N, C-alpha and C positions, 0 to 999 in steps of 0.2 A: 463590817466582816470581819472575822475572828482571820488574825496570823496565819493560822493552820491552813484557812480556807482563801486567805488570799496567794500562799505559797502555791498552793492545787493549781489556782486559776492561772500561774503566772507559765506551768508547766504546758509546753509545746505538746500537748498527746492527741489533735483533730477531736472531732465531733461527726458522730452519723447522720449522714444526710439524703440513705436512700431508705428501703421498706424492704419488707419479708420478699423472698423471692415468689414468683406468681406461676414462673414454670421453670420445672428441673427434668428433663428428659430422661430416658433409661440410657441413651446411648453414651454418657457421659459415666468416667471412672469415678471413684468413690472420692478419692481427693482433689480430682476437679468439681465436684458438686461442693466439696468443702470450702474452697476458694471462693466459687462463686455466691455462694451463700453470704460468707464473709464481704465479697465484693461488692455485691447488689445492698447489701444492707450498710453498707459505708457510703454508698452513693457515688463517693470520689477517690479512686482508691487506685492503686498499682499493682499489676501481678507481674513479679520478675520470675516466671517459670524457665528453666532451662530449655534447651531445641528439642523438640520432638516430643514434650508434654502434653501438646494439643491447646496449645492458647487458641488458634484459629476457632474452631467448638466451643472453648469456653466464652470467645470473645461474641460469640454468633449467639450462646445463648443469653451472655448479658444484654446486648440489642434487643432482643426480643421479649427479655426481661423489660425492660425500659418501656418498648412499643405497648405489651399488654398492658402495663400499669397505667401509661401516662395517655395511651391513643395517639403519643406523638411522633415525628420522625427521630430517628438518631442517624449520625453520618460516621462511617467507619473509615477512618484512611489508612492508607496501605504504603508501603515501597513501591516503585514502579515494578509494574509485572505481577504484584502480588496480588492485585485485585482480581485477577483473571482466576489464579488460582483459591482466591477467597470464594469465589462465585461458584466452582466446581464441589469443595466444602460445602457450600450451604446447600445446592442441591441433594449432595449427597445425605446431610442429616434433615434434611427438609424444612428448612429455615428459608423464606423467600427474600432473594437481596438483590437488587438493581443496581447496575453500574451507571455511573454518570459522569460526563466530561463537560459539561457544559451549564454547571453549576445551580441545576434542577434537579429536587427530589425527584426520583424516580419511581420511589416505593417507601413504604415505612423505613427500610434499614437500604441506606444508600451507601455505595460503597465507592471510592474514587481513590486517586493518586496525593500524594501530601501537594505536590505541584500544581495541583490544580485547586487548591483550597480558597485561593483569594477569588476565583468565580462565585462560592458561595456564601448565601447569608446566611448570618449564624439565627434570625428571628424565624427560620427555616426548618428549626430541629430543636428538642428539649436536650438531647446527650448526643456526645460524642466518643468515640473508641479509638484510641490509635495503636494499631500495630505496629510493630518494632521501634516503638517510641525513643530508644536510644538514638536512631538514625537523626532527629530532629538536630543534634547539635554538631550533625556531618553538612547539615543542609545550609544553605545560604542564611545568614543573618537575618535576613526579611522574612524567609520561608519561617525560622523559628520563629519569630517575632508574629508572624499571622495566625501559627500555631497557637501560643499562648494569647494572643487578644482575642482568638476565634472560642478558645475552649474554656475561657474565664465567664462569658456570658453565659454559660451552660449550668443547668443544674445538675446533670449525672454526666461525670467523666472517669473514662477506663483508661490507663495505660497500661500498654504490655510488651513486655521485652525480655531477651536471654540474658543480656549484658545491660544493666542498669547503668553501670560505673567502672568498665575495668580494673582502672588503676587512678583515679583521681575521685575522691568521695565528694567534691563540693560539686561535683556534675551533679549530682542526686538534685542539687537544685532547683535544674530546669524542671525536674518532673515535679516538684515541690512549689514551683509558681504556676504550672500549668492547671494542679488539681487545687489551687486557692488554698493550701497552705502558707506556710513561711514565703514571702519575695527571697529571690536569691540573694539580695544585698544583705535581707533580715537576717537571712538562714548565718551568713558567715560572720555578722556581728555578734551575732548570739551564741555559736559553738566552735569557730575557729578565730585564732591569730594571725595578723599579718606580719611577714618575718622580714618586711624590705629593709627597718630600722635594727636589726638585728646587729650584734656585732660579730664581726668574723662570720659570717653567713658560708653555709659551704655551698659548693656551686651547683649539687643536684639538688638543693633544699627547696621545696614547692614556694610560692609565694604566699598562699594560708595553710595551715598545718592547723589539727584539731587540738583545741583546747585540751589540756590532760583531765581538768577535772570536769570537764563538759561532754566525755567520749560516753558514760551511762545513759546521760539524758538526750545525747544525741541519737543513740541507736533507739534508745526508747522511742525516741517522737517519729523516726523512721518507720519502726514497725506500726508506729499507731494509722500509718495509711498505705503502707505495702507489705506484703509477702514476698519471701522468694522463697525457691524452693528446686533443687537440682535433681531430686529424685523424689517419688513419694514417700519414702522413709521420713523425709525430714518434717512430713505432718503427721508422722504415726502410720503409713500405710504399707503395705509391701509392695516391694523392688522389683518380684519375681519377672513381672510383664515388661521392666524398663530396665533392661540388663544392655549397656553398650557393648557392642563388639571391639575388639582391639585395635587402636589407633597406632601407627608405625610410622614416627616420623625420624626422616633421615635428612642428614645436612650435606651437602656437596660442596664443597669449598674449593672454588676455583682461584688461579693465581693470575695477576694482571703482568701482563709481560711488554706494556708500555708504556714508558714513564710521563706522570704527568705533566701538563702544560708549566714551560717552566723550570722541570728539572733532568737533568740530565742522565741519574737513575731511577730504577724504577723502585718505589717505596710504600708502605703501605698507607693507605687513605688514613687519616685522623678528622679533619674536621668536615661536618658537615659538606661543605663545599666539594673537598675531595672526594668525598664517598659518590656525591654524585656524579663528578668527573670521572671516577674510577667505573663507576656502573656504565656510564655512555662508553668509555673505551672496552669495556668487556664484554657490550651488549653480543656479538656475534657467538662468542663463545657459551653465555649463557642461554642462547637461545637453541645453541645445537644440543646443548646438553638436555634442554628440552625434548627437542625432538628424540632423542636416544631412549629417554627414558618414558616416551608416549609409546614405542613402540613395542613396548614389552606389557600393554595394557588396553583394552579393547574400547573403552570410554575415559574421557579426561576432561578435566577442569583447569585452565593456565590460567591463573592469575598473574596480570602485570599492572605497571603503574605508567608509562609513559605511551605516547602514540608510537615513539619510533620503535618500542619493543613490540608492542602488539601487531604495527604493521610487518614487523620484518616477521614475527610468527605466523601471521597468516600466510606469508608467501612462501615461508620455510615448509609447514607441516601441511600435509596432504590430509584433505576431509576435515579441514578446521573452519570454523567461523568467527569471526572476531564482533563482538556488540561494541560498538562505539558510542561515544558522547555525542555526535552529531547525527547519531539513526534518530529517526521520528520516536515518540512514546509507542506508535502502532508496529514498528519495525522492530526495537524493542521486543515487545510484547511476544512477537511472531517467533524469533529466533530464540526467546526465552522457553516458548511452548514445545517448539519443535527439537530442543535440548531435550526436555525432560521426558517427552515422547519417545526418547530415543532416535529422532532422525538426524541428529545432529554428534557425531562421536567426539571432535575435540571443539570444546567453546573455550573460546580465548577471550578475557573479560576483564576488566580493573573492579576490585573491592568495592570502590566508589558507586559504582553501577550495579551492582548485583549480589553484595554479600549480604543482603537483609534479608531474611523472610522465606527466601524459595526452598521448596524440598526435592533433593537430587538424590533420594536412598537408592536410585538404578546405577548411582556411580561410586566407584570406591577408590578413585586416584584422582592425584590433583597434585600441580606443581606450582610454587611460589617462589617469587621475588621478593624477599623481607624487604619490609619497611619498618618503621618505629610505631607504626601504628598496632598494637595488640589487639583491639576491638577488631579492626578489617581481618586481621589473622585469624581471630576467634570466629568470626562470624563466616569467615569464608571456610574453613575448617568443619562446621556444622551444616553448611548445606547439607553434607553427606555424612558425617560423623553424627548422627541424631537417631534416637529411638524409632526402630524402623528399618534399620540397616540390618543385613543378612551376613555381611562380607567384612572383613578387618578392611579397615582403609590405610591405604598407602599416600603420605603427604612425604612429597619430596620438596624440601628448600633448598635452593641452586643461590649460591651468594660469591662473593671475593674475598681476599684476605683481610681486605680493608675494612670490610661489612660486618665483620665478626662480632663489633660491638654492637651491629642492630639486633643480632639474633640473641648477645647476651641481653640486652635492653627490653627485647620480647620474653626471655624466659624469667626476667624480676618483674614485669607488668602480670606475668601470668599470676605467680606467687602473690602480690598484691591483691589480683582479683579474687583468689581462692580465701585470702585472709578478710575480704568485704564480705564475702556471700558467707564464711563461717560467723562471722558475728552479726549480720541479718537474720541467721537461722537461728543463733543460740538466742537473740532477744526475741525473735518470733516463739521461740518456743516457752520461752519464759513466759512471755505477755498471754499466751493459750493453752499455758499451763499443760504441756505435751509429756507425760513422764516416758523417761528412756528406760526399755526393758529390755534384756537379751530376744524377746519375742515382740513382735510387733503387736500393739495393742488393738488394733482394727484388721479385719480381714480385707483384702482386695476382692472386689467383686468387678467383673470385666461387664462391660457393656453387651447388652443383648444381639447386637450385631455381627459379634464377634462368634 
């Protein structure tokens, strides 16, 4: 082997393990067709497409291609309650999908929740599609392990999410491992350095940071198995059908009037423990502010994080329904369905229960008690602020003086996410040789059903 060939062989660029598409329906937009043509040929890939860009029809068409090519079964994994939504979309687009909760395939394409995966046998399937795949890292360690172990047994794999890694690049290693690319630890050793032994480290320095000389190769490697798109023009198509309405974010900062435990006077919370304590002491004031803000809106989603918050909100706010972790899967799905159909006016929910995958364009008002998780905030907002929303979306963040640092942390993470997406799009465009011009190089064609 020549030395130049040896260097090329050491590059982590991925290989194609798929096939040419055999099914490309007219209901897809042109940018969706472009993404699918690449993903189907790649065989094992990820599509990081922002909310409202039609990941569900793309997933369904990807699954149908695998079915028609292999005559095998495909498993479509979704977060809780999204399987019902997927079934409705499949019926709308004329693709046959069945839901299963007992671990048995019900058709060529079977949809189920991530929590049900351990009931299924990978020998019954040739492909797997993971909807909202970024949610995997928010599940229990065992669920994440099950998804990885199950997926690696199958030839065809697709991951779809809007937020692959909002503020931590190394979380992309989860996707890499599921797709059969570099294992998580191998990715760290090749592209990152451990800062544990650094002299005089800053308290905010992450444990692993991207090696300076490896930055170019890292992003080239990511784009060898992933495509990122926030709007159609990222792939060279027209954005005119995908323009978001205005997002109006308002922060309401309340004062804590009760001293923290062990203190004689009121002071701002600084540590995480003090923030949680202040949160509990201001619970009634914060919830009453939510009530006031909801009175000006016909429909609202109310995000909270603790049971004492959601229980009090349900008692305080008329016509509200609280989706709790103790509800059965069937009860959760029924409440989600009723809210989506407008039968419930006020939905009280925790982000870890319902922040992923659901479409609520009929609602344009949300309240938040912020946390340090930017992904939960981003995903929660995007349930309503997504392509297809016709009205400006109002987001009211209710916080306290001691939690201002939480809001600042969220803003910093938003900037980090924007940087990451920009890098993905930049290297993706270099990879597929998109030339930027003042005019779009390709004309958008709407699907026939519009």
